[in-house]
C-alpha positions as CSV (number, residue, x, y, z in Angstrom):
1,M,23.9,-29.1,-18.2
2,T,20.3,-30.4,-18.7
3,K,19.8,-32.3,-22.0
4,R,17.0,-31.9,-23.9
5,S,15.3,-33.0,-27.3
6,Y,16.1,-31.1,-30.4
7,G,13.9,-28.0,-30.7
8,D,13.7,-27.9,-27.1
9,G,16.6,-25.7,-26.2
10,G,18.9,-26.4,-23.5
11,I,19.8,-24.9,-19.8
12,D,23.6,-24.6,-18.6
13,Q,24.2,-23.9,-14.9
14,R,26.7,-21.1,-14.6
15,G,26.5,-20.8,-10.9
16,E,24.3,-20.8,-7.9
17,N,20.9,-19.9,-9.4
18,S,22.6,-18.7,-12.4
19,F,21.7,-20.2,-15.9
20,R,22.4,-19.8,-19.6
21,L,19.2,-20.5,-21.5
22,R,19.6,-21.9,-25.2
23,Y,16.9,-21.6,-27.6
24,R,16.1,-21.7,-31.3
25,I,13.3,-19.6,-33.2
26,G,13.4,-20.7,-36.8
27,K,17.0,-20.8,-38.0
28,Q,17.9,-18.1,-35.3
29,R,19.8,-19.3,-32.3
30,Y,19.6,-17.4,-28.8
31,S,21.3,-17.6,-25.8
32,V,20.1,-15.6,-22.4
33,T,21.1,-15.3,-18.8
34,F,18.6,-16.0,-16.1
35,Q,18.9,-15.7,-12.4
36,G,16.6,-18.1,-10.3
37,T,15.9,-21.8,-9.6
38,L,16.3,-24.4,-12.0
39,K,12.6,-24.9,-12.0
40,E,12.3,-21.3,-12.7
41,A,14.7,-21.4,-15.4
42,K,12.6,-24.1,-17.2
43,T,9.5,-22.5,-16.9
44,R,11.4,-19.5,-18.7
45,L,12.7,-21.5,-21.4
46,R,9.2,-22.8,-22.3
47,E,7.9,-19.3,-22.2
48,L,10.6,-18.2,-24.6
49,L,9.8,-21.2,-27.0
50,K,5.9,-20.4,-26.8
51,S,6.6,-16.9,-27.7
52,G,8.4,-18.1,-31.1
53,D,5.4,-20.4,-31.7
54,D,2.9,-17.5,-31.4
55,G,5.1,-14.9,-33.1
56,Q,5.5,-12.7,-30.3
57,H,9.0,-13.6,-29.7
58,V,11.2,-10.3,-29.3
59,E,15.0,-11.0,-29.6
60,P,16.4,-10.1,-26.1
61,S,19.3,-8.1,-27.5
62,R,16.8,-6.0,-29.4
63,M,14.3,-5.0,-26.6
64,T,14.2,-1.6,-25.5
65,L,13.9,-0.6,-21.9
66,A,10.7,1.1,-23.3
67,D,9.3,-2.3,-24.5
68,W,10.2,-4.0,-21.3
69,C,8.3,-1.3,-19.0
70,E,5.0,-1.7,-21.2
71,H,5.4,-5.5,-20.8
72,W,6.1,-5.3,-17.0
73,L,3.1,-2.8,-16.7
74,S,0.9,-5.2,-19.2
75,I,1.3,-8.0,-16.5
76,G,0.5,-6.0,-13.3
77,C,4.2,-5.2,-12.2
78,P,4.8,-8.5,-10.3
79,G,7.8,-8.0,-7.6
80,R,9.6,-10.8,-6.0
81,R,6.5,-12.6,-5.0
82,K,5.2,-12.7,-8.5
83,K,2.2,-11.0,-7.4
84,R,0.4,-8.3,-9.3
85,V,0.5,-4.6,-7.3
86,G,-3.1,-2.9,-6.6
87,G,-4.8,-0.7,-9.3
88,N,-3.8,2.3,-7.6
89,S,-0.2,1.4,-7.4
90,L,-0.4,0.3,-11.2
91,V,-1.6,3.8,-12.3
92,R,1.1,5.4,-10.3
93,Y,3.9,2.8,-11.6
94,A,2.5,3.8,-15.4
95,Q,2.7,7.6,-14.4
96,I,6.5,7.3,-13.5
97,L,7.4,5.0,-16.0
98,R,6.0,6.8,-19.0
99,M,6.6,10.5,-17.6
100,H,9.9,10.2,-16.3
101,I,11.8,7.2,-17.2
102,V,10.9,6.4,-20.9
103,P,11.2,9.9,-22.5
104,A,14.5,9.9,-20.8
105,I,16.0,6.3,-21.6
106,G,13.6,4.3,-22.9
107,T,15.2,4.0,-26.4
108,K,18.2,2.3,-25.0
109,R,18.4,-1.3,-25.7
110,L,17.7,-3.3,-22.3
111,Q,20.8,-5.3,-22.3
112,H,22.9,-2.1,-23.0
113,L,21.3,-0.1,-20.5
114,H,24.4,1.1,-18.2
115,A,24.8,2.5,-14.7
116,T,26.1,5.7,-16.1
117,D,22.6,6.1,-18.1
118,I,20.7,6.0,-14.7
119,D,22.9,8.5,-13.1
120,R,22.1,10.8,-16.0
121,L,18.6,10.0,-15.3
122,Y,18.9,10.9,-11.5
123,E,20.9,14.0,-12.5
124,G,18.3,15.5,-14.9
125,L,15.5,14.9,-12.5
126,E,17.1,16.8,-9.3
127,A,15.7,20.1,-10.9
128,K,12.4,19.0,-12.1
129,L,11.1,16.5,-9.0
130,A,10.7,16.9,-5.6
131,Q,13.2,14.6,-3.4
132,Q,10.4,12.1,-2.6
133,T,9.1,11.8,-6.2
134,Q,13.1,11.2,-7.1
135,H,13.2,8.5,-4.9
136,Q,9.9,6.9,-6.2
137,V,11.2,7.0,-9.4
138,H,14.3,5.0,-8.4
139,T,12.3,2.4,-6.5
140,V,10.0,1.8,-9.4
141,L,12.9,1.6,-12.0
142,G,14.6,-0.8,-9.7
143,A,11.6,-3.1,-9.2
144,C,11.1,-2.8,-13.3
145,L,14.7,-4.0,-13.7
146,N,14.9,-6.5,-11.3
147,A,11.7,-8.4,-12.9
148,A,13.9,-8.3,-16.2
149,V,16.7,-10.0,-14.4
150,R,14.3,-12.5,-12.9
151,K,13.2,-13.1,-16.6
152,G,16.8,-13.6,-17.7
153,L,16.7,-10.6,-19.9
154,L,19.5,-8.9,-17.7
155,A,22.2,-10.8,-15.9
156,V,22.6,-8.0,-13.3
157,N,20.5,-4.9,-12.3
158,P,22.8,-1.9,-13.4
159,I,20.8,0.3,-10.7
160,N,22.9,-1.5,-8.1
161,R,26.2,0.2,-9.7
162,A,24.8,3.7,-9.9
163,E,26.8,6.3,-8.3
164,K,24.0,8.5,-6.5
165,I,21.0,6.9,-5.3
166,P,18.1,9.5,-4.9
167,S,17.0,9.9,-1.0
168,P,13.3,9.8,0.0
169,G,13.9,12.7,2.3
170,E,12.2,13.7,5.4
171,S,8.6,11.9,5.3
172,D,5.7,14.2,6.6
173,H,4.5,12.6,9.7
174,G,1.7,15.0,10.0
175,Q,0.0,16.5,12.9
176,V,-0.7,14.8,16.1
177,L,-3.8,15.9,18.4
178,D,-3.7,15.4,21.9
179,S,-7.0,13.9,23.7
180,E,-8.4,17.0,24.1
181,Q,-7.9,18.3,20.7
182,L,-9.4,15.0,19.8
183,N,-12.6,15.6,21.8
184,T,-12.9,19.2,20.2
185,L,-12.6,17.7,16.6
186,L,-15.4,15.0,17.4
187,Q,-17.3,17.8,18.9
188,D,-17.2,19.9,15.6
189,F,-18.3,16.7,13.5
190,K,-21.3,15.8,15.7
191,G,-24.4,16.2,13.8
192,S,-22.8,15.5,10.3
193,A,-22.6,12.4,8.3
194,L,-18.9,12.0,8.7
195,Y,-19.3,12.1,12.8
196,P,-19.4,7.9,12.9
197,I,-16.5,7.7,10.5
198,V,-14.3,10.1,12.2
199,A,-15.2,8.4,15.5
200,V,-14.2,5.1,14.4
201,A,-11.0,6.7,13.1
202,V,-10.3,8.4,16.3
203,N,-11.0,5.3,18.4
204,T,-9.5,2.5,16.6
205,G,-6.4,3.8,14.1
206,A,-7.9,2.5,11.4
207,R,-6.8,3.4,7.8
208,R,-9.3,5.7,5.6
209,N,-10.2,2.9,3.3
210,E,-10.1,0.2,5.9
211,I,-12.9,2.0,7.6
212,L,-14.8,2.4,4.2
213,G,-14.5,-1.1,3.6
214,L,-16.0,-2.3,7.0
215,Q,-19.5,-4.3,6.5
216,W,-21.9,-5.0,9.4
217,R,-20.8,-8.7,9.9
218,D,-17.3,-7.0,10.9
219,L,-18.7,-5.8,14.1
220,D,-19.3,-8.0,17.2
221,P,-21.4,-6.0,19.6
222,V,-21.3,-8.7,22.5
223,A,-17.5,-9.0,22.4
224,K,-17.1,-5.6,21.5
225,T,-14.6,-6.0,18.5
226,L,-14.2,-4.7,15.2
227,R,-12.7,-7.2,12.4
228,I,-10.4,-5.2,9.6
229,E,-10.2,-7.6,7.0
230,R,-10.8,-5.8,3.6
231,S,-10.3,-2.0,2.4
232,V,-11.7,0.3,-0.7
233,E,-9.5,0.6,-3.6
234,E,-10.4,3.1,-6.0
235,S,-8.8,3.2,-9.5
236,K,-10.0,5.3,-12.6
237,G,-13.5,6.1,-11.2
238,Q,-14.0,2.4,-10.1
239,R,-14.5,1.3,-6.6
240,R,-13.7,-2.4,-5.3
241,M,-12.9,-4.2,-2.4
242,K,-9.5,-5.8,-1.9
243,G,-7.8,-7.7,0.9
244,P,-5.0,-6.5,2.9
245,K,-1.6,-5.8,1.3
246,R,-0.1,-8.0,4.2
247,E,-1.6,-10.4,6.4
248,K,-0.6,-8.4,9.6
249,H,-3.3,-5.8,8.3
250,K,-5.8,-8.0,8.9
251,R,-6.8,-8.0,12.5
252,T,-9.9,-7.8,15.2
253,I,-9.4,-4.8,17.5
254,Q,-11.2,-4.1,20.8
255,I,-13.7,-1.1,21.0
256,D,-15.4,0.6,23.6
257,D,-19.2,0.7,24.7
258,V,-19.8,4.3,23.5
259,L,-18.4,3.3,19.9
260,V,-20.5,0.2,19.9
261,R,-23.7,2.0,20.9
262,L,-22.9,4.6,17.9
263,L,-22.4,1.9,15.4
264,L,-25.7,-0.1,16.6
265,S,-27.7,3.2,16.3
266,I,-26.1,3.5,12.8
267,K,-27.3,0.1,11.9
268,E,-30.7,0.9,13.3
269,Q,-30.9,3.3,10.7
270,H,-29.7,1.1,8.0
271,L,-32.5,-1.8,9.2
272,R,-35.2,1.0,8.9
273,L,-34.0,2.1,5.5
274,V,-34.6,-1.4,4.3
275,A,-37.6,-1.9,5.8
276,G,-39.0,1.6,4.9
277,V,-40.4,2.5,8.3
278,P,-39.8,6.0,9.8
279,S,-37.6,6.2,13.1
280,E,-40.5,7.1,15.2
281,A,-42.1,3.6,14.2
282,D,-42.1,0.9,16.9
283,V,-41.3,-2.3,14.7
284,D,-39.3,-5.4,15.5
285,L,-36.1,-4.7,13.6
286,S,-34.6,-8.5,14.3
287,L,-36.9,-9.6,11.5
288,I,-35.4,-7.3,8.9
289,K,-32.2,-8.6,7.0
290,L,-29.3,-6.2,5.7
291,P,-28.2,-7.3,2.2
292,E,-25.3,-9.2,1.8
293,G,-22.1,-7.4,2.1
294,A,-23.9,-4.1,3.4
295,L,-21.5,-1.4,4.5
296,M,-21.2,0.3,7.7
297,F,-20.5,3.7,5.7
298,P,-21.9,3.3,2.2
299,S,-22.2,5.6,-0.6
300,P,-24.8,8.2,0.6
301,Y,-27.0,7.7,-2.7
302,G,-29.1,4.6,-1.7
303,D,-27.3,1.1,-2.3
304,L,-25.9,-0.1,1.1
305,T,-23.3,-2.2,-0.6
306,V,-21.8,0.5,-2.7
307,P,-18.6,2.1,-1.0
308,R,-18.2,6.0,-0.2
309,R,-15.8,7.7,-2.5
310,S,-12.5,8.0,-0.3
311,N,-11.6,11.3,-1.9
312,T,-14.8,12.9,-1.5
313,L,-14.7,11.8,2.2
314,T,-11.0,13.1,2.4
315,R,-12.3,16.7,0.8
316,C,-15.3,17.1,3.1
317,F,-13.4,16.0,6.3
318,E,-10.6,18.6,5.6
319,E,-13.2,21.3,5.0
320,R,-14.5,21.1,8.2
321,A,-11.4,20.1,10.2
322,R,-9.1,22.8,9.0
323,K,-11.3,25.3,10.1
324,R,-10.0,24.8,13.5
325,F,-6.8,22.6,13.2
326,P,-5.0,24.1,9.6
327,G,-3.5,21.5,7.7
328,L,-5.0,18.5,9.4
329,R,-5.1,15.3,7.2
330,F,-7.6,12.4,7.8
331,H,-4.5,10.1,8.2
332,D,-3.2,12.3,11.0
333,L,-6.2,10.7,13.0
334,R,-4.3,7.2,12.9
335,G,-1.0,8.7,13.9
336,S,-2.5,10.7,17.0
337,H,-4.5,7.4,17.7
338,E,-1.1,5.5,18.0
339,T,0.7,8.0,19.7
340,A,-1.8,8.5,22.5
341,L,-1.5,4.7,22.9
342,L,2.2,5.0,23.2
343,D,2.3,8.0,25.4
344,A,0.1,6.1,27.8
345,G,2.6,3.4,27.9
346,V,0.9,0.7,25.8
347,P,3.5,-1.8,24.6
348,V,4.4,-1.1,20.9
349,H,3.6,-4.6,19.7
350,V,0.4,-4.2,21.2
351,V,-0.2,-0.9,19.4
352,A,1.3,-2.2,16.2
353,D,-1.1,-5.6,16.1
354,R,-4.2,-3.3,16.7
355,C,-3.3,-0.7,13.8
356,G,-1.9,-3.3,11.3
357,H,1.8,-1.4,11.6
358,D,5.2,-2.9,11.4
359,P,6.6,-2.3,15.1
360,A,9.8,-0.9,13.6
361,V,8.3,1.7,11.3
362,L,5.7,2.5,14.1
363,L,8.5,3.3,16.5
364,R,10.4,5.6,13.9
365,S,7.2,7.5,13.1
366,Y,6.6,7.8,16.5
367,A,10.2,9.5,17.3
368,K,9.4,11.9,14.9
369,R,5.9,12.8,16.0
370,T,6.2,13.3,19.6
371,K,8.2,14.9,22.2
372,K,6.3,13.2,25.3
373,A,8.4,9.8,25.4
374,D,11.9,11.8,25.6
375,T,10.7,14.2,28.3
376,R,9.5,11.2,30.2
377,A,13.0,9.5,29.6
378,A,14.7,13.0,31.0
379,A,12.3,13.1,34.0
380,V,13.5,9.3,34.8
381,I,17.1,10.1,34.5
382,S,16.9,13.1,36.6
383,N,15.3,11.2,39.4
384,L,18.1,8.7,39.0
385,S,20.8,11.5,39.1
386,K,19.2,12.9,42.4
387,A,19.2,9.7,43.8
388,I,22.7,9.3,43.2
389,L,23.8,12.8,44.1
390,E,21.9,12.8,47.4
């Protein structure tokens, strides 16, 4: 037991990384279970005491699931690493919690929430939601309740005892275009404002919002490389730059001469725009400076530092691309790039590094996108069999 002075509460260790926090607000005594390190337990105890001083204390036994959901949303839905989620994720979490979870079981006291309540929630969603959305509800609720366990409001997460967990179902891995189809697609976009964006997607496998976040300082035309280290995030109509979700998403990739020339031609257009000189004028563009943070593919409305709207890009791409390739998504260009490299025998770890992907996830997706690898394997076995039989 950790001894404290009167009014500071106390901490009793109950097991490995399990503590009982004792504290007093006014004349009322409280006791809650906390999972974590001793340092984290001390921090949580200070938070509880401060909430009493500020008049914001809610007795743990009286807090409802709805109360906790709103609190978790207000602090950015931190996970195990205690980091806020991105803006789009926060909007989606709020939507799931407020539309599907709180109306069904939000009035339950948090500490009285039982696995059977969660079973009934999932059972009620089966007829209302798609399989993948049901799994999203499970994932968000699990993260929300895990945060309550870390805060000491729950001893264990009741979701771990639920009888039937919604399956994510089969993911849509989209279409895969072969090299001939990709060339046809590029020809269809030639002359349009989206052509250089589509060319970068086809040749690099970068994500849509990573491409929209590219700045001119990310291009090294001598080394023939592009640096991917940020992406555009759009939430509630607001666009901003954010760093990668994972460190492996930050990468430098090799590009070919054709793409380098295309990008330099776009940069020349931007330099002439800043200088206010027409395309036919013979001027020394090395004397022109682009604004700090100038984007390769900015909003078409003048300011070179304002990112393009990602949803508008997707809609314009699909309108043109689907005339020849029905159902094609912009994200399918990434899968087509990865598949082409893997089909060509490029090692998995090289493709994963280039595209900012987890190798295991990449392999699972690849296995469902193509039959070429299996055909090649069958050919190898056939040759071995012939050699043995002959």
